[in-house]
C-alpha positions as CSV (number, residue, x, y, z in Angstrom):
1,M,0.0,0.0,0.0
2,A,1.3,3.5,-0.9
3,I,2.1,5.6,2.2
4,T,0.9,9.1,1.7
5,A,2.1,12.3,3.4
6,A,-1.4,12.7,4.9
7,M,-1.1,9.3,6.5
8,V,2.3,10.2,8.0
9,K,1.0,13.5,9.2
10,E,-2.0,11.9,10.9
11,L,0.2,9.3,12.6
12,R,2.6,12.0,13.8
13,E,-0.2,14.1,15.3
14,T,-1.7,11.0,17.0
15,T,1.5,9.7,18.5
16,G,4.0,12.5,18.6
17,A,6.5,10.4,16.8
18,G,9.1,11.8,14.3
19,M,8.4,11.9,10.6
20,M,10.8,9.1,9.6
21,D,9.6,6.9,12.5
22,A,6.0,7.5,11.5
23,K,6.7,6.6,7.9
24,K,8.6,3.5,8.8
25,A,5.8,2.4,11.1
26,L,3.2,2.7,8.3
27,T,5.5,0.9,5.9
28,E,6.2,-1.9,8.3
29,N,2.4,-2.4,8.8
30,D,1.2,-1.9,5.2
31,G,-0.5,1.4,6.0
32,D,-2.6,0.0,8.9
33,M,-2.9,3.1,11.2
34,E,-3.8,1.2,14.4
35,A,-1.1,-1.4,13.9
36,A,1.4,1.4,13.2
37,I,0.5,3.1,16.5
38,D,1.1,-0.2,18.3
39,W,4.4,-0.6,16.5
40,L,5.6,2.8,17.6
41,R,4.5,2.1,21.1
42,T,6.4,-1.2,21.1
43,K,9.5,0.7,20.0
44,G,9.0,3.4,22.6
45,L,8.5,6.0,20.0
46,A,4.9,7.0,20.6
47,K,3.9,9.6,23.2
48,A,0.2,8.7,23.3
49,A,-1.3,5.5,24.5
50,K,-4.4,5.8,22.5
51,K,-5.8,7.6,19.5
52,S,-8.2,10.3,20.4
53,G,-11.1,10.9,18.0
54,R,-10.8,14.3,16.3
55,I,-13.7,16.5,17.4
56,A,-15.1,17.8,14.2
57,A,-18.9,18.4,14.2
58,E,-20.4,21.4,15.9
59,G,-23.5,21.5,18.0
60,L,-24.5,20.8,21.6
61,V,-25.1,18.0,24.0
62,G,-28.3,18.4,26.0
63,V,-28.9,16.7,29.3
64,S,-32.2,16.2,31.1
65,V,-32.8,14.4,34.4
66,T,-35.9,13.2,36.3
67,D,-36.2,10.9,39.3
68,G,-34.0,7.9,38.7
69,K,-33.4,8.6,35.0
70,G,-31.2,10.9,32.9
71,V,-30.6,11.4,29.2
72,A,-27.8,13.0,27.1
73,V,-28.7,13.9,23.5
74,E,-26.3,15.1,20.8
75,L,-27.6,17.5,18.2
76,N,-25.0,18.5,15.6
77,S,-24.9,21.6,13.4
78,E,-22.5,22.7,10.7
79,T,-21.1,25.7,12.6
80,D,-20.6,26.9,16.1
81,F,-22.6,30.0,15.2
82,V,-25.8,28.0,15.0
83,A,-24.9,26.2,18.3
84,K,-25.1,29.7,19.9
85,N,-28.4,30.4,18.3
86,A,-31.3,30.7,20.8
87,D,-33.6,28.8,18.4
88,F,-31.2,25.9,18.1
89,Q,-30.7,25.8,21.9
90,Q,-34.4,25.7,22.5
91,L,-34.6,22.7,20.1
92,V,-31.9,20.9,22.1
93,R,-33.7,21.6,25.3
94,E,-37.1,20.3,24.0
95,I,-35.6,17.2,22.4
96,S,-33.7,16.4,25.6
97,D,-36.9,16.6,27.6
98,V,-38.8,14.4,25.1
99,A,-35.9,11.9,25.2
100,L,-36.7,11.2,28.9
101,T,-39.9,9.5,27.7
102,V,-38.3,7.0,25.3
103,G,-35.7,4.2,25.4
104,E,-32.1,4.5,24.2
105,D,-32.9,4.6,20.5
106,V,-32.4,7.7,18.4
107,E,-34.8,6.4,15.7
108,V,-37.5,6.0,18.3
109,L,-36.8,9.5,19.5
110,K,-37.1,10.9,16.0
111,A,-40.5,9.3,15.7
112,T,-41.7,10.6,19.1
113,N,-44.0,13.6,19.1
114,L,-42.7,17.0,20.0
115,N,-45.4,19.8,20.1
116,G,-47.7,17.6,18.0
117,R,-45.2,16.6,15.4
118,P,-42.5,13.9,15.2
119,V,-39.1,15.1,16.3
120,A,-37.7,14.3,12.8
121,D,-40.3,16.7,11.3
122,V,-39.5,19.4,13.9
123,L,-35.9,19.1,13.0
124,T,-36.6,19.3,9.3
125,A,-38.5,22.5,9.8
126,A,-35.7,23.9,11.9
127,I,-33.2,23.2,9.2
128,A,-35.3,25.1,6.7
129,R,-35.8,28.0,9.1
130,I,-32.2,28.3,10.3
131,G,-30.7,27.5,7.0
132,E,-28.1,24.9,8.1
133,N,-28.0,21.1,8.2
134,M,-28.5,19.5,11.6
135,T,-28.3,15.9,12.8
136,L,-29.8,14.2,15.8
137,R,-26.9,11.8,16.1
138,R,-27.2,9.8,19.3
139,M,-28.5,9.6,22.9
140,H,-27.6,7.9,26.1
141,V,-30.0,6.9,28.8
142,L,-28.9,6.2,32.4
143,E,-31.0,4.9,35.3
144,G,-30.3,4.5,39.0
145,D,-31.3,5.6,42.5
146,T,-29.8,9.0,42.0
147,I,-28.8,10.5,38.7
148,V,-26.5,13.6,38.6
149,S,-25.7,15.6,35.5
150,Y,-23.0,18.0,34.4
151,V,-22.2,19.9,31.3
152,H,-18.8,21.3,30.4
153,N,-18.4,24.4,28.3
154,A,-22.1,25.2,29.0
155,A,-23.8,27.3,26.3
156,A,-27.0,27.5,28.4
157,E,-28.7,25.6,31.2
158,G,-28.4,21.9,30.7
159,M,-26.4,22.0,27.5
160,G,-22.8,22.3,26.4
161,K,-19.9,20.7,24.5
162,I,-19.6,17.7,26.9
163,G,-22.5,16.1,28.8
164,V,-22.1,13.7,31.7
165,L,-24.5,11.6,33.6
166,V,-23.6,9.6,36.8
167,A,-25.8,7.0,38.5
168,L,-25.2,6.4,42.3
169,N,-26.7,4.4,45.1
170,G,-26.8,5.7,48.7
171,P,-28.0,8.8,50.6
172,K,-29.3,11.2,48.1
173,E,-27.7,14.4,49.5
174,K,-24.3,12.8,49.6
175,A,-24.9,11.2,46.2
176,Q,-25.7,14.6,44.7
177,E,-22.6,16.2,46.3
178,V,-20.0,13.7,45.3
179,G,-21.8,12.8,42.1
180,K,-21.3,16.3,40.8
181,Q,-17.6,16.1,41.5
182,I,-17.3,12.7,39.9
183,A,-19.2,14.0,36.8
184,M,-16.7,16.8,36.5
185,H,-13.9,14.2,36.8
186,I,-15.4,12.1,34.0
187,A,-15.7,15.2,31.8
188,A,-12.0,15.8,32.3
189,T,-10.6,12.2,32.1
190,S,-13.0,10.4,29.7
191,P,-12.6,6.9,31.3
192,A,-13.0,3.9,29.0
193,S,-15.3,2.0,31.4
194,L,-16.7,2.0,34.9
195,S,-14.5,-0.8,36.1
196,E,-12.1,-3.5,34.8
197,A,-15.0,-5.9,34.5
198,D,-16.7,-3.6,32.0
199,L,-13.7,-2.9,29.8
200,D,-13.7,-4.1,26.2
201,P,-11.9,-7.5,26.1
202,A,-10.4,-6.5,22.7
203,L,-8.9,-3.4,24.3
204,I,-7.4,-5.4,27.1
205,E,-5.9,-8.0,24.8
206,R,-4.4,-5.3,22.6
207,E,-2.8,-3.6,25.5
208,K,-1.3,-6.9,26.8
209,Q,0.2,-7.6,23.4
210,V,1.8,-4.1,23.2
211,L,3.2,-4.4,26.7
212,T,4.5,-7.9,26.1
213,E,6.3,-6.7,22.9
214,Q,7.7,-3.7,24.8
215,A,9.1,-6.0,27.5
216,R,10.7,-8.3,24.9
217,E,12.2,-5.3,23.1
218,S,13.8,-4.3,26.3
219,G,15.6,-7.6,26.4
220,K,14.1,-8.9,29.6
221,P,14.0,-12.7,30.0
222,E,10.7,-14.5,29.4
223,S,10.8,-15.7,33.0
224,I,10.1,-12.3,34.4
225,I,8.0,-10.8,31.6
226,E,4.8,-12.3,32.9
227,N,5.1,-10.6,36.3
228,M,6.0,-7.3,34.5
229,I,2.9,-7.5,32.4
230,K,0.7,-8.1,35.5
231,G,2.1,-4.9,37.1
232,R,1.8,-2.8,33.9
233,M,-1.8,-4.1,33.3
234,K,-2.7,-3.1,36.8
235,K,-1.5,0.4,36.1
236,F,-3.4,0.4,32.8
237,F,-6.7,-0.5,34.6
238,E,-6.1,2.3,37.1
239,E,-5.6,4.8,34.3
240,V,-8.6,3.9,32.1
241,T,-11.4,2.7,34.4
242,L,-13.4,5.3,36.3
243,L,-13.4,3.5,39.7
244,G,-9.6,2.9,39.4
245,Q,-8.6,6.4,38.4
246,K,-7.1,8.9,40.9
247,F,-9.8,11.3,41.8
248,V,-9.1,14.7,40.3
249,I,-10.5,16.5,43.3
250,N,-8.2,14.5,45.7
251,P,-5.5,12.5,43.9
252,D,-4.6,10.7,47.1
253,V,-7.7,8.5,46.6
254,T,-9.3,6.7,43.7
255,V,-12.9,7.5,42.6
256,A,-14.1,4.3,44.2
257,E,-12.5,5.2,47.5
258,A,-13.9,8.8,47.3
259,A,-17.4,7.3,46.7
260,K,-17.0,4.9,49.6
261,E,-15.9,7.6,52.0
262,A,-19.1,9.5,51.1
263,G,-21.2,6.4,51.7
264,V,-22.3,6.0,48.1
265,E,-21.6,3.6,45.2
266,V,-21.2,4.6,41.6
267,T,-23.2,2.2,39.4
268,G,-22.9,3.7,36.0
269,Y,-22.1,6.8,33.9
270,A,-22.3,8.2,30.4
271,R,-20.1,10.8,28.7
272,V,-21.0,12.4,25.4
273,A,-18.8,15.0,23.7
274,V,-19.9,17.0,20.6
275,G,-18.5,15.6,17.4
276,E,-16.7,12.7,19.0
277,G,-15.2,10.4,16.4
278,I,-16.4,12.4,13.4
279,E,-13.7,13.4,10.9
280,K,-14.1,16.9,9.7
281,K,-13.3,17.6,6.1
282,E,-10.5,20.2,6.0
283,E,-11.2,22.9,3.4
284,D,-9.2,25.8,2.0
285,F,-11.5,28.7,2.9
286,A,-10.0,31.1,0.3
287,A,-10.3,28.4,-2.4
288,E,-14.0,27.9,-1.4
289,V,-14.8,31.6,-1.7
290,A,-13.0,31.8,-5.1
291,K,-15.0,28.8,-6.3
292,T,-18.3,30.4,-5.1
293,L,-17.5,33.7,-6.8
294,S,-16.6,32.0,-10.0
295,G,-19.9,30.3,-10.1
296,A,-18.3,26.9,-10.2
């Protein structure tokens, strides 16, 4: 497979590796980006442990909570200007409230009535009125004894660039207090799962393989590699699982320990960031203007 300059650039931005190292990694792995990232990590040439999705789409995440249930809904727009529009924000608010009445299915939400019309029709009308394409992309539903919400980079009440929901068991007052802190922690750290038991087995296996190859590259004998991997995997779980992470409010304890000290238990969470995982087409603005003026 031909290795392009764009591929090398993407790998460099993802891993922090040098140009020649990035090119070699792609060459060695036939252009497979994920394999190239692992290859660089094995060689100790990558600065990042995981690839972050490039935030591309604009819009807002709206959150809405009622007794024992919370929802986070992502409504995308083409530009941030529209996301600041009062009409758009009202739409996010109304759709978030309606989402509380349905299950975790965007298609069902689109078919649910909002002010006497299906949400999909309301959205179509808003597109025509505001003059910009919009997409109701996804929603998350969370249930529990107490649900706490938090929005980061809030544009208005209950909506922002990142929406977080946390479910907790225990005394409601304490759950609300520590739950808000944990929600802020989640917004900042973006954990991969609640606990080790909830982590994607494929992610665990991939990490083990990378760590094993790293240990072998260092020349360590096979007899001690197994114990090395156990220790490094323990550290990995502490870094990527919510309950195992050091609590940002007090790094001397983990999130699980902070919850226990407060007399509550975290049973689930959801984190939704605007445009997560969507690649944005890079355009030359000057060329686009010239094209429009020429009538092309």
